[in-house]
C-alpha positions as MATLAB code, in Angstrom:
seq = 'MKVHVHASLDEIPAGDWNRLAGDNPFLRHEFLAALEHSGCVGEARGWRPQHLSCRAPDGSLLGALPLYLKSHSYGEFVFDWAWAEAYQRAGRAYYPKLVSAIPYSPVPGPRLLTAAGTERDAVASALIAHTRALAAEHHASSIHCLFPEEGELPAWEAHGFLPRRDCQFHWHNRGYADFDAFLATFTAEKRKKVRRERRRIVEAGIEIRALTGNELDAKLMDALYRFYAATYAKRMRSAYLNRAFFDELRERMPDSFLAFVAFLDGKPVAAAICLRNAHTLYGRHWGSDRDFHSLHFETCYYR';
ca = [
     115.398  130.877  105.453;
     118.083  132.691  103.515;
     117.835  133.869   99.905;
     120.893  133.848   97.640;
     121.488  135.448   94.226;
     123.216  133.335   91.558;
     124.964  134.766   88.487;
     124.829  131.314   86.888;
     122.445  128.395   87.234;
     125.495  126.126   87.583;
     125.854  127.505   91.127;
     122.732  125.494   92.017;
     123.081  121.685   91.750;
     120.968  120.331   88.889;
     119.324  117.702   91.078;
     118.241  120.298   93.648;
     116.799  122.609   90.990;
     115.004  119.863   89.070;
     113.303  118.552   92.200;
     111.585  121.919   92.387;
     111.106  122.479   88.644;
     109.129  119.303   87.988;
     108.669  117.962   84.471;
     108.232  121.191   82.490;
     111.168  120.852   80.046;
     111.644  124.621   79.756;
     112.178  124.919   83.502;
     114.677  122.083   83.728;
     118.212  122.888   84.812;
     119.471  121.366   81.550;
     117.455  123.803   79.416;
     118.229  126.979   81.339;
     121.901  126.087   81.818;
     122.278  125.344   78.089;
     121.129  128.893   77.365;
     123.932  130.177   79.589;
     126.632  127.748   78.391;
     125.958  128.632   74.737;
     125.954  132.374   75.357;
     122.324  132.763   74.300;
     121.736  134.504   77.622;
     124.236  136.521   79.579;
     125.177  140.132   80.142;
     126.347  140.534   76.530;
     122.921  139.408   75.286;
     120.951  141.611   77.677;
     119.834  138.640   79.809;
     121.983  138.769   82.960;
     121.159  135.794   85.236;
     120.128  136.742   88.771;
     118.525  133.464   89.822;
     117.310  133.225   93.405;
     117.520  130.271   95.748;
     115.946  130.028   99.185;
     117.588  127.629  101.620;
     116.816  126.334  105.081;
     119.397  126.574  107.892;
     120.521  123.017  107.081;
     121.273  124.051  103.479;
     118.344  122.241  101.842;
     116.751  124.046   98.905;
     113.270  125.288   99.791;
     112.557  127.451   96.781;
     113.949  129.122   93.676;
     113.082  131.713   91.059;
     114.504  131.974   87.507;
     115.373  135.654   87.214;
     117.180  137.940   84.765;
     118.284  141.561   84.709;
     117.211  142.814   81.276;
     118.592  145.716   79.245;
     115.926  145.374   76.518;
     112.571  143.688   75.905;
     113.516  141.235   73.155;
     112.812  137.519   73.504;
     110.035  137.887   76.074;
     106.944  137.687   73.811;
     105.273  140.234   76.075;
     105.222  143.570   74.319;
     105.946  146.440   76.684;
     107.612  148.803   74.205;
     104.925  151.435   74.857;
     105.907  151.446   78.527;
     109.562  151.934   77.601;
     108.611  154.841   75.329;
     106.479  156.398   78.069;
     109.422  156.210   80.490;
     111.649  157.864   77.896;
     109.165  160.698   77.309;
     109.043  161.242   81.066;
     112.833  161.478   81.173;
     113.286  158.215   83.046;
     115.106  154.982   82.221;
     112.967  151.874   81.682;
     116.011  149.605   81.550;
     117.289  147.716   83.389;
     114.266  145.766   84.537;
     114.015  142.448   86.387;
     112.225  139.629   84.597;
     111.290  136.170   85.850;
     110.755  134.201   82.656;
     111.974  131.418   80.404;
     114.101  133.219   77.790;
     112.718  133.113   74.246;
     109.874  130.813   75.349;
     106.300  132.035   75.999;
     105.497  128.821   77.846;
     103.253  128.962   80.934;
     104.479  127.231   84.051;
     105.572  127.730   87.637;
     108.021  130.515   88.388;
     107.968  130.496   92.192;
     109.483  127.041   92.585;
     108.967  125.486   96.008;
     109.911  122.158   97.540;
     107.243  119.685   98.571;
     106.352  119.864  102.246;
     107.516  123.448  102.736;
     105.454  126.448  103.742;
     104.900  127.544  100.180;
     103.482  130.995  100.986;
     106.411  131.866  103.238;
     108.998  130.720  100.675;
     107.239  132.543   97.824;
     107.031  135.695   99.927;
     110.748  135.520  100.726;
     111.638  135.136   97.034;
     109.431  138.050   95.968;
     110.669  140.292   98.760;
     114.261  139.615   97.749;
     113.388  140.346   94.124;
     112.131  143.773   95.186;
     115.325  144.410   97.150;
     117.373  143.344   94.131;
     115.421  145.740   91.902;
     116.283  148.619   94.244;
     119.937  147.571   94.271;
     120.136  147.623   90.464;
     117.900  150.717   90.086;
     115.530  148.639   87.967;
     112.398  150.394   86.771;
     110.136  147.416   87.307;
     109.767  143.691   87.966;
     107.948  141.334   85.601;
     106.898  137.712   86.014;
     105.958  136.316   82.611;
     103.540  133.441   81.955;
     103.250  132.201   85.568;
     100.736  129.614   86.653;
      97.382  131.068   87.649;
      97.837  129.819   91.208;
     100.905  132.022   91.694;
      99.078  135.305   91.099;
      97.919  135.786   94.735;
     101.522  135.589   95.971;
     102.600  138.350   93.577;
      99.503  140.449   94.185;
     100.115  140.284   97.939;
     103.339  142.191   97.250;
     101.589  144.868   95.197;
     102.036  143.417   91.719;
      99.412  144.022   89.028;
      98.285  141.244   86.666;
      98.427  141.689   82.887;
      96.228  139.266   80.998;
      96.464  138.038   77.440;
      95.319  135.015   75.465;
      96.959  131.789   74.304;
      95.410  128.866   72.451;
      96.208  125.373   73.756;
      95.090  122.165   72.055;
      93.867  119.379   74.352;
      93.470  115.717   73.514;
      89.901  114.923   74.550;
      90.525  111.189   74.381;
      90.443  110.956   70.572;
      91.096  107.408   69.370;
      92.916  108.718   66.284;
      93.150  111.736   63.994;
      89.885  110.869   62.249;
      88.111  110.915   65.606;
      89.454  114.428   66.144;
      88.314  115.488   62.664;
      84.858  114.145   63.452;
      84.418  117.173   65.750;
      84.817  119.498   62.720;
      82.175  120.683   60.296;
      82.123  118.735   57.033;
      83.635  121.682   55.150;
      86.581  122.078   57.532;
      87.116  118.322   57.705;
      87.358  118.210   53.909;
      89.835  121.104   53.901;
      92.180  119.445   56.405;
      92.148  116.161   54.517;
      92.933  117.998   51.295;
      95.859  119.764   52.980;
      97.239  116.449   54.184;
      96.873  114.865   50.724;
      98.998  117.653   49.257;
     101.941  116.455   51.355;
     101.573  112.887   50.090;
     101.135  114.070   46.491;
     104.314  116.153   46.785;
     106.242  113.016   47.720;
     107.160  114.357   51.168;
     107.832  111.929   54.011;
     107.732  113.121   57.624;
     109.586  111.382   60.428;
     109.388  112.073   64.168;
     112.942  111.889   65.513;
     114.130  112.186   69.113;
     117.442  113.674   70.162;
     119.067  110.232   70.111;
     118.016  109.760   66.474;
     119.381  113.080   65.204;
     122.964  113.017   63.932;
     125.229  116.011   63.229;
     124.112  116.235   59.599;
     120.447  116.409   60.539;
     121.226  118.941   63.277;
     122.898  121.083   60.610;
     119.668  121.010   58.619;
     117.460  121.709   61.627;
     119.480  124.731   62.613;
     119.505  125.986   59.029;
     115.711  125.785   58.934;
     115.372  127.533   62.308;
     117.733  130.383   61.369;
     116.050  130.828   57.974;
     112.743  131.675   59.672;
     114.406  134.664   61.346;
     116.387  135.618   58.238;
     113.148  135.923   56.248;
     112.125  138.626   58.734;
     115.530  140.326   58.484;
     116.446  139.335   62.041;
     119.166  137.296   63.697;
     118.172  134.052   65.394;
     117.921  134.234   69.175;
     119.419  130.778   69.702;
     122.695  129.408   68.355;
     123.725  125.965   67.188;
     125.636  125.249   70.423;
     122.408  125.608   72.406;
     120.533  123.078   70.272;
     123.459  120.644   70.410;
     123.617  120.760   74.200;
     119.843  120.470   74.490;
     119.832  117.387   72.254;
     122.676  115.816   74.237;
     121.366  116.583   77.740;
     117.622  116.180   77.078;
     117.439  113.646   74.228;
     114.059  112.205   75.196;
     112.514  115.671   75.537;
     113.950  116.888   72.224;
     111.624  115.893   69.367;
     111.741  117.033   65.753;
     109.231  116.398   62.973;
     111.482  116.378   59.914;
     110.140  116.521   56.347;
     112.145  114.676   53.672;
     111.906  114.981   49.886;
     113.864  112.450   47.833;
     115.695  111.469   51.007;
     116.854  115.006   51.838;
     115.505  117.116   54.745;
     113.578  120.163   53.531;
     111.734  121.379   56.650;
     111.296  120.667   60.343;
     109.351  121.532   63.460;
     111.492  121.469   66.616;
     109.563  120.588   69.773;
     110.074  119.782   73.423;
     107.929  117.346   75.369;
     107.310  115.662   78.681;
     105.042  112.768   79.594;
     101.805  114.672   78.929;
     102.510  117.774   76.815;
     104.074  118.490   73.430;
     105.449  122.023   73.082;
     105.754  123.059   69.449;
     108.388  125.770   69.478;
     110.431  126.341   66.297;
     109.796  125.845   62.578;
     111.680  126.404   59.358;
     112.082  125.191   55.794;
     114.416  125.434   52.791;
     111.581  126.316   50.432;
     107.826  126.669   50.374;
     105.528  123.668   50.132;
     101.777  124.028   50.262;
     100.381  122.983   53.700;
     103.741  121.675   54.984;
     103.817  124.078   57.927;
     100.469  122.816   59.203;
     101.404  119.187   58.624;
     104.674  119.336   60.587;
     103.671  121.796   63.305;
     100.077  120.719   63.957;
      98.628  117.672   62.231;
     101.551  115.350   62.990;
];
């Protein structure tokens, strides 16, 4: 086996990468490459790609690891600012650091990607060992693997890594026949509250449509990006992602790109931007032109 470092995901054929990545839309070559093509990641943004590939002597791809050299801690959704401050007080540099993650996306999933039929432990060990060598080469303070699958922890721990644990809430469909069947699991008081919230949307005259990438034209994409950017602007911050990224994502992953768009008098006023595969819906971004009671919950959760 031989491990290679790639400054761009385009150096790895999309078909090879996707055979390892599976159906998680955030791990797909199309998603990660769109981040690079649009300039949302790159050295100028503090996300310098250092992706690893592990190949057999015949050139076949045995494994891969999405990897970035970071000069800050933004866009990770794992808050290690206290560590950076501790390094500074000790007179040491916390940055750069190496991070295996999906930029701007706290989505759990595999990070040590391995081909079916390979010796998974050996490939994972080779990828991790090369990551450590790369950290020494770049004088990185540390290596972080964010939101990996639980089954990958032993491979990292075998190389001396320490787990950090946090909490996420995931909703699971327990075979509900419809939304009312789901509400039947609530207390009467909470069930009444949800129904009242949903009635407010109808009473406001708001219509919500679920639109895939193929159903979104340039005008609607303008509105979606305006909503997304407004959410950051309200917090006095610049949006992580640009319009070019969303356009490429819609074009290259139209079936995975799904938006719940709220219309009032025929005009879009809010939207939830999601990604999906055959079994999971990932609600990721939300925004609106103005405030409507309960609209956030309707677009991002109830729909």
